[in-house]
N, C-alpha and C positions, 0 to 999 in steps of 0.2 A: 503493500500501499503507499508506501514509500518514494515507490520508482516512478518518474514520470519521463514516458516519453517523447521527445518535440521535433517536430520536423520541417523544418524554415524553408522556405524561395522568398530568392534575395536577386534582385534585379539591380544593378546600377550600386550596391553596396547598402539597399534599402528594400529592407523586410516587406516583403508584399502580402504573405500568407506563412500562414502557419497553424501544422496542427498539433494537438495537445489530447495526449490520454487521457488526463483527466476531466478533459471537456468531452471529449467522445469524438469532435468532428472541428472542422477549419475553420478559421478566425483571418477575415482578410484586414488590413491594414492602410493601401490604399485604395483609390477608385478602380483599379483593376483587380486587386489582389481579394475586395468583397464581392468582387462579380465572377474571382474562380474559384472562394469559398462556397456562396453560394451554389455555384456548378456542381463541384465537388462534394457538398453534403447532402446533395439530392441522387448523387450516387451509391446505392447501398452497397456496390462492390467494393467501391474505393473504400470508403470509411469502415471498411470488415475489414478489405488489406493493412488499413493504418494501426486498425483499434490492435489486428494480432503484431503488430511488429515491435510490441509494450513483452508479448510474450517468448515473442522469437528471439528479438534481440537482446533486449534486456535483461529479462529475466537468467538466460541465456550465461550471458556475461558476468554474470556477481559473483559466482563464483572464482573465474579467473581474478578478478581484481581482489 
């Protein structure tokens, strides 16, 4: 429960959209990011894939660190 998976997308060093496992959805930070976040959040397969990343990547590597 203390682990959070975050995937951020940047353009020209500006964060435009982010997926956060604690929210379970994408959040946009620019006009383009908001539009993309809405599109990503409407697609259940994209959300399921990103939600599974916490299990696949984070929890798998906990014992390594």
